C-alpha positions as CSV (number, residue, x, y, z in Angstrom):
1,M,154.5,42.5,32.4
2,D,157.4,44.2,34.0
3,D,156.9,42.8,37.5
4,L,159.6,40.8,39.1
5,P,159.5,37.0,38.2
6,I,158.0,34.5,40.7
7,V,161.0,31.6,41.2
8,I,159.6,28.2,42.2
9,D,162.1,25.5,42.9
10,N,159.5,22.6,42.7
11,G,161.5,19.9,44.6
12,S,159.8,16.5,45.5
13,Y,160.4,17.0,49.2
14,E,160.0,20.8,49.6
15,I,158.8,23.7,47.5
16,K,160.8,26.9,47.8
17,F,159.1,30.0,45.9
18,G,158.9,33.6,46.1
19,V,159.8,36.7,44.3
20,S,163.0,36.9,42.6
21,N,164.5,39.6,44.6
22,S,163.8,38.2,48.0
23,R,166.8,37.4,50.2
24,I,165.4,33.7,51.3
25,P,162.5,31.9,49.8
26,F,159.3,30.7,51.2
27,R,159.5,27.1,52.0
28,A,156.4,24.6,52.0
29,I,156.7,20.8,52.5
30,N,155.5,19.1,48.8
31,A,153.2,16.3,50.4
32,I,149.9,15.6,52.4
33,A,149.8,13.5,55.3
34,K,147.2,11.5,57.2
35,D,147.3,10.6,61.0
36,K,145.8,7.6,62.8
37,Y,142.9,9.6,63.4
38,N,142.3,10.1,59.8
39,T,142.9,14.0,60.1
40,V,144.3,15.1,56.7
41,Y,147.2,17.9,57.0
42,L,148.3,20.0,53.9
43,S,151.9,21.0,53.4
44,N,153.3,22.9,56.2
45,Q,150.2,21.9,58.2
46,I,152.2,18.5,58.9
47,K,154.7,20.6,61.3
48,G,151.6,21.0,63.6
49,I,150.7,17.3,64.1
50,K,151.0,16.5,67.7
51,D,151.0,12.7,67.7
52,I,153.6,11.5,65.0
53,S,153.2,8.1,65.2
54,S,151.8,6.1,62.2
55,V,151.6,9.2,60.0
56,N,151.1,8.3,56.3
57,F,152.6,10.7,53.7
58,R,151.5,10.9,49.8
59,R,153.5,13.1,47.5
60,P,153.0,14.4,44.0
61,Y,156.2,12.9,42.7
62,E,156.6,9.2,42.1
63,L,160.0,8.0,41.1
64,G,161.4,11.8,40.6
65,Q,158.6,12.5,38.4
66,L,155.8,14.8,38.8
67,T,152.8,12.4,38.1
68,S,149.7,13.9,40.2
69,W,148.4,17.6,39.5
70,E,145.6,16.9,41.5
71,L,147.7,17.0,44.6
72,E,150.4,19.5,43.5
73,S,147.7,21.9,42.5
74,A,146.4,21.7,46.1
75,I,149.6,22.3,47.6
76,W,150.4,25.5,45.0
77,D,147.1,27.0,45.9
78,Y,148.0,26.7,49.8
79,C,151.4,28.3,49.0
80,F,150.0,31.0,46.7
81,Y,146.9,31.9,48.2
82,N,147.6,31.7,51.8
83,P,149.2,35.2,53.0
84,E,148.6,34.5,56.5
85,E,151.2,31.5,56.6
86,F,153.7,33.0,54.3
87,D,154.1,36.4,55.6
88,G,151.6,38.4,53.1
89,F,152.7,36.6,49.8
90,Q,150.0,36.1,47.4
91,L,149.3,36.0,43.7
92,E,146.6,38.2,42.4
93,D,146.7,39.1,38.7
94,T,148.9,36.0,37.3
95,S,148.5,37.0,33.6
96,K,151.1,39.9,34.4
97,K,153.6,37.6,36.3
98,H,156.6,35.8,34.9
99,L,157.4,32.5,36.3
100,V,160.8,30.9,36.4
101,I,160.5,27.1,37.7
102,S,162.5,23.9,38.1
103,E,161.6,20.5,36.8
104,T,162.9,17.2,37.1
105,C,166.2,16.5,35.2
106,L,165.1,13.9,32.1
107,S,161.6,14.7,32.8
108,L,159.5,12.7,30.6
109,P,157.7,14.5,27.9
110,E,154.3,14.1,28.8
111,F,154.8,15.3,32.5
112,S,156.7,18.5,30.9
113,R,153.9,19.2,28.8
114,N,151.6,18.9,31.9
115,I,153.6,21.8,33.4
116,D,153.3,24.0,30.6
117,H,149.2,23.2,30.5
118,I,148.7,24.0,34.0
119,I,150.8,27.1,34.2
120,F,149.3,28.9,31.3
121,E,145.6,27.6,31.1
122,E,145.2,27.1,35.0
123,Y,147.2,29.5,36.6
124,N,147.3,31.9,33.5
125,Y,150.9,33.0,34.0
126,G,152.1,35.8,31.4
127,S,155.3,33.8,30.7
128,I,157.4,30.8,31.8
129,Y,161.0,29.5,31.9
130,K,161.8,26.0,33.3
131,S,164.7,23.8,33.7
132,P,166.4,21.4,35.8
133,V,167.9,23.1,38.5
134,A,171.6,22.3,37.5
135,G,170.8,24.5,34.4
136,F,170.5,27.6,36.6
137,I,173.6,27.0,38.7
138,P,176.2,28.4,36.1
139,F,174.5,31.7,36.8
140,A,175.1,31.6,40.5
141,D,177.3,33.7,42.2
142,L,180.2,31.5,43.7
143,T,181.8,34.4,45.6
144,K,178.9,34.6,48.3
145,D,178.0,32.0,50.9
146,V,180.0,29.3,49.4
147,I,182.8,27.3,50.8
148,S,185.6,26.1,48.5
149,I,187.2,22.8,49.2
150,S,190.5,21.6,47.0
151,G,191.2,17.9,46.8
152,K,195.1,19.0,47.2
153,A,196.7,20.5,50.1
154,D,200.0,20.9,48.4
155,D,200.4,24.3,47.2
156,D,202.6,22.9,44.2
157,D,200.0,21.0,43.1
158,D,197.6,23.9,42.8
159,D,199.9,25.8,41.2
160,N,200.6,23.1,38.5
161,N,196.8,22.5,38.1
162,A,196.3,26.6,37.7
163,K,199.0,26.7,34.9
164,F,197.3,23.8,33.3
165,Q,194.1,25.7,33.6
166,E,195.4,28.7,32.0
167,Q,196.7,26.7,28.9
168,L,193.2,25.5,28.4
169,V,191.7,29.0,28.5
170,T,193.9,30.4,25.7
171,N,192.4,27.7,23.8
172,D,189.1,29.2,24.5
173,L,187.8,26.1,26.3
174,N,186.9,28.1,29.4
175,T,186.1,31.7,29.8
176,Y,186.9,31.8,33.7
177,I,189.2,30.6,36.2
178,S,188.3,29.5,39.4
179,S,191.4,29.8,42.2
180,E,191.9,28.2,45.6
181,E,189.4,31.1,46.8
182,P,186.3,31.2,45.3
183,S,187.1,34.2,43.2
184,V,185.8,34.3,39.7
185,T,187.2,36.3,36.7
186,K,184.0,36.4,34.6
187,T,183.5,37.2,31.0
188,A,180.2,36.1,30.5
189,E,176.8,35.7,32.6
190,Y,177.2,32.2,33.1
191,K,180.1,29.7,34.0
192,D,181.3,27.6,30.7
193,F,182.3,24.3,32.7
194,Q,180.9,22.9,35.9
195,L,179.7,19.4,37.2
196,I,176.5,19.7,39.2
197,I,176.1,17.2,42.0
198,D,172.5,17.3,42.9
199,S,171.7,15.1,46.0
200,G,167.9,15.5,47.1
201,F,165.0,13.6,48.5
202,N,164.4,10.9,45.6
203,C,167.8,10.5,44.1
204,T,171.4,12.1,43.4
205,W,172.2,13.6,39.9
206,I,175.3,13.9,38.3
207,I,174.9,16.6,35.6
208,P,177.9,18.1,33.5
209,V,176.9,21.7,32.2
210,I,178.8,23.1,29.2
211,K,178.4,26.5,28.2
212,G,175.3,26.6,30.4
213,I,173.4,23.7,28.9
214,P,173.1,20.4,30.6
215,Y,175.3,17.8,28.6
216,Y,172.4,15.2,28.6
217,K,174.5,12.3,27.1
218,A,176.8,12.2,30.2
219,I,174.0,12.7,33.0
220,K,173.9,10.0,35.7
221,K,171.3,8.9,38.2
222,M,172.3,7.2,41.4
223,D,169.2,6.0,43.3
224,I,169.9,7.0,46.7
225,G,168.8,10.3,48.2
226,G,167.1,11.5,51.4
227,R,163.9,9.1,51.1
228,F,166.4,6.0,50.8
229,L,168.6,7.2,53.9
230,T,165.4,7.7,56.1
231,G,164.1,4.1,55.1
232,L,167.5,2.6,55.8
233,L,167.7,4.3,59.3
234,K,164.1,2.8,59.9
235,E,165.1,-0.6,59.1
236,T,168.3,-0.3,61.2
237,L,166.7,1.4,64.2
238,S,163.9,-1.3,64.0
239,F,166.4,-4.2,64.2
240,R,168.6,-2.8,66.8
241,H,166.2,-0.7,69.1
242,Y,162.6,-0.3,68.7
243,N,160.0,-0.8,65.9
244,V,159.9,2.7,64.2
245,T,158.6,1.4,60.6
246,D,155.6,3.6,60.9
247,E,157.7,6.7,62.4
248,T,158.7,8.7,59.3
249,I,158.9,12.1,61.0
250,L,160.6,10.8,63.9
251,V,163.3,8.8,62.0
252,N,163.6,11.8,59.6
253,N,164.4,14.1,62.4
254,I,166.8,11.9,64.0
255,K,168.6,11.6,60.4
256,E,168.6,15.4,60.1
257,K,169.9,16.0,63.6
258,C,172.2,13.1,64.4
259,L,173.7,11.3,61.2
260,F,177.1,12.3,59.6
261,V,179.3,11.1,56.9
262,A,182.7,9.6,58.1
263,P,185.3,12.0,57.6
264,K,187.8,9.7,56.2
265,S,186.6,6.2,55.9
266,Y,183.9,4.0,57.5
267,A,186.6,1.6,59.1
268,E,188.2,4.6,60.8
269,S,185.1,6.0,62.3
270,F,184.1,2.7,63.3
271,K,187.0,2.6,65.6
272,L,185.6,5.7,67.4
273,K,182.1,5.0,67.5
274,N,181.8,5.1,71.1
275,K,183.2,8.2,71.1
276,T,180.9,9.9,68.7
277,A,178.0,8.1,69.8
278,V,174.7,9.9,70.6
279,E,171.8,9.2,73.1
280,Y,168.5,10.2,71.9
281,V,165.6,11.0,73.9
282,L,162.3,9.8,72.1
283,P,159.2,11.7,72.3
284,D,156.8,10.9,75.4
285,F,154.2,13.2,74.1
286,H,154.0,15.0,77.3
287,T,157.3,17.1,77.4
288,T,158.4,16.5,73.7
289,F,156.5,15.6,70.6
290,M,159.7,15.1,68.3
291,G,162.6,14.1,70.6
292,Y,165.7,15.6,71.2
293,I,169.6,14.9,71.6
294,K,170.4,14.1,75.4
295,D,172.5,16.9,76.9
296,N,174.3,15.7,80.0
297,S,174.9,19.3,81.1
298,K,171.3,20.0,81.4
299,T,168.6,18.6,84.1
300,K,168.1,15.2,84.1
301,L,165.6,13.3,82.1
302,P,162.1,12.2,83.3
303,D,161.9,9.0,85.0
304,N,160.0,7.3,82.0
305,A,162.1,8.8,79.4
306,Q,163.2,6.3,76.6
307,L,166.5,6.6,75.0
308,I,168.2,5.1,72.3
309,T,172.1,5.0,71.8
310,L,173.3,5.6,68.3
311,K,176.8,4.4,67.5
312,D,177.9,3.2,64.0
313,E,174.4,4.0,62.8
314,L,175.3,7.4,62.7
315,F,177.6,7.1,59.7
316,S,176.9,3.6,58.6
317,V,173.6,4.6,56.9
318,T,175.0,7.8,55.2
319,E,178.3,5.3,53.9
320,T,175.7,3.9,51.5
321,I,176.0,6.9,49.4
322,F,179.6,5.8,48.7
323,H,179.2,2.1,49.1
324,P,175.8,0.9,48.2
325,E,176.9,-2.7,48.7
326,I,176.4,-2.1,52.5
327,S,172.7,-2.0,51.9
328,R,172.8,-4.8,49.5
329,I,172.6,-2.7,46.3
330,L,174.5,-3.8,43.6
331,K,175.0,-0.4,42.0
332,P,177.9,2.0,41.6
333,G,178.4,4.3,44.5
334,I,178.7,8.2,44.0
335,I,182.5,8.3,43.1
336,E,182.0,5.5,40.6
337,T,179.1,7.2,39.1
338,I,181.0,10.5,39.0
339,I,183.8,8.9,36.9
340,E,181.3,7.2,34.5
341,S,179.9,10.4,33.6
342,L,183.4,12.0,33.2
343,S,184.4,9.1,31.0
344,M,181.4,10.3,28.4
345,L,182.6,13.9,28.4
346,P,185.1,15.1,25.5
347,E,188.6,14.2,27.0
348,V,189.9,17.7,27.0
349,I,187.4,19.2,29.1
350,R,187.3,16.6,31.9
351,P,189.8,18.5,33.9
352,L,187.9,21.6,33.9
353,M,184.7,19.7,35.0
354,V,186.4,18.1,38.4
355,N,188.2,21.6,38.9
356,N,184.6,23.2,39.1
357,I,182.2,20.8,40.7
358,V,179.2,22.5,42.7
359,C,177.2,20.3,45.3
360,I,173.5,21.1,45.8
361,G,170.7,19.5,47.5
362,G,169.6,18.7,51.2
363,N,171.7,15.8,51.6
364,F,175.0,17.9,51.4
365,N,173.8,19.3,54.9
366,L,175.1,16.1,56.2
367,P,178.5,17.0,58.1
368,N,181.4,16.0,56.0
369,F,179.8,15.0,53.0
370,S,181.7,17.5,50.8
371,K,185.0,17.0,52.2
372,R,184.9,13.3,51.9
373,L,183.5,13.5,48.5
374,T,186.5,15.8,47.5
375,S,189.3,13.5,48.8
376,E,187.7,10.3,47.6
377,L,187.1,11.6,44.2
378,Q,190.7,13.1,44.1
379,R,192.2,9.8,45.0
380,Q,190.5,8.1,41.7
381,L,191.7,10.9,39.3
382,P,195.0,11.3,37.4
383,T,197.6,12.9,39.9
384,D,197.8,16.1,37.5
385,W,194.2,17.0,38.1
386,T,192.7,18.8,40.9
387,T,189.4,18.4,42.5
388,H,187.5,21.6,43.5
389,V,184.3,21.6,45.1
390,Y,182.1,24.5,45.9
391,I,179.5,24.1,48.5
392,P,176.9,26.4,50.1
393,K,177.7,27.4,53.7
394,I,174.6,26.6,55.1
395,D,171.1,25.3,53.8
396,A,172.6,23.4,50.7
397,E,168.8,23.0,49.5
398,L,168.3,26.6,48.9
399,F,171.3,27.1,46.7
400,G,169.2,26.2,43.5
401,W,166.6,28.5,44.3
402,K,169.0,31.4,44.8
403,A,170.8,30.5,41.4
404,M,167.3,30.8,39.6
405,A,166.7,34.0,41.2
406,Q,170.2,35.3,40.0
407,F,169.1,33.6,36.3
408,S,165.9,35.5,36.3
409,D,167.9,39.1,36.0
410,T,169.9,38.0,33.0
411,D,169.5,38.6,29.4
412,S,169.4,34.9,28.7
413,Y,166.3,34.8,30.6
414,R,164.3,37.4,29.0
415,K,165.2,35.8,25.4
416,A,164.6,32.3,26.5
417,R,161.0,32.5,28.2
418,I,157.9,31.8,26.7
419,T,155.0,34.0,26.7
420,R,151.4,33.3,26.8
421,E,150.9,34.4,23.5
422,E,153.6,32.3,22.0
423,Y,152.1,29.2,23.6
424,M,148.7,30.0,22.6
425,E,149.8,30.4,18.9
426,H,152.2,27.1,18.6
427,G,150.6,25.0,21.2
428,V,152.0,22.8,24.1
429,E,153.7,20.3,21.9
430,W,155.9,23.1,20.6
431,C,156.9,24.4,23.9
432,T,158.5,20.9,24.8
433,K,159.9,20.2,21.5
434,H,161.3,23.4,20.6
435,R,162.5,25.2,23.9
436,F,162.4,22.9,27.0
437,G,162.3,19.5,26.1
438,Y,165.8,17.9,26.8
439,Q,165.4,15.8,23.5
440,N,166.7,18.4,21.2
441,W,170.3,18.1,23.2
442,I,170.7,14.3,22.7
């Protein structure tokens, strides 16, 4: 089994997969869809739907947990045995293949055991290593394709914080120092202290990672993710413009192309809503199937074109990440959730955590999200702490897969993975209880 590992970031919205040495992974929608003519579309076939009205989706994930392996297996087969769709990628003899796969953070033990059972007994992989995506991030290289954002603009404050970090390093609390530039002096194959913010389709996770292991006692979940933002945008557009409650694909496209996070505050962006307004041309199913943003510099629109003018909808929907009460959700926003997670960590390492925040997940593709997060969090922290955020330059949803691929090239992976022989000898209960289950760390 000397082949390069297969890496699968099995997200609830999209599956990212490929050989570990690939520059970018293949991507497949983790769902099936049925249109109003009762035609069923599997995974990326959904992109070929012409009439996007009244399309119903079914996903293997429910409430963030992988519950339907009947559906997930069909999608995996589409990904692994469809070389025409994925540039020749095809699995042949999986008994000699290694697999690195992600799973939901705090996955229920029964669902976690199902993954082991399917991989070893249905797909016959030779070995497996699985972990929440946050568990791979400490192995990622933060010197490439990553933007570093500091919560303080004053150089003196940065110098003071750097001195404070150096003092902690001498106490063997950290083995690397993050400076204003994303350069790392590294004495291990992983970073010792990181705070991972994973904002994906189902929810947003706040995950402290200490010595390469998620600190499960301090993990927090906020029930706002891409699915929630799409649903809220549906309600807003239906109330103000047209009824789009059945137009999931259209509304999701509007969300990805138009929405942004208020750079400084909701009140300030609201004053400028007329300047930042966007006109979106709805699909007419003749010239466009998905719609597009109106560009005044181009040719005029067809006579029967329908437009909606988006003003405060552009940032009020995403503002719920910081202030859920806007949508009548009486739960803490992301800043309060981060602070609550920090409060459950040992006090001495809290400054290190906020100085090494890594943001991953598709929601961080929203413009201004990471900058707003940094500035808002800085205001809530002690004045001698500095918030430091690392975020991928493009495609934040792919950063987790890249970290997994880099992890697969380490000695830690080779020691921690479980082979098929070990699985057959000890059984599925042993894999979950002694290797991959989070219960051992609580």
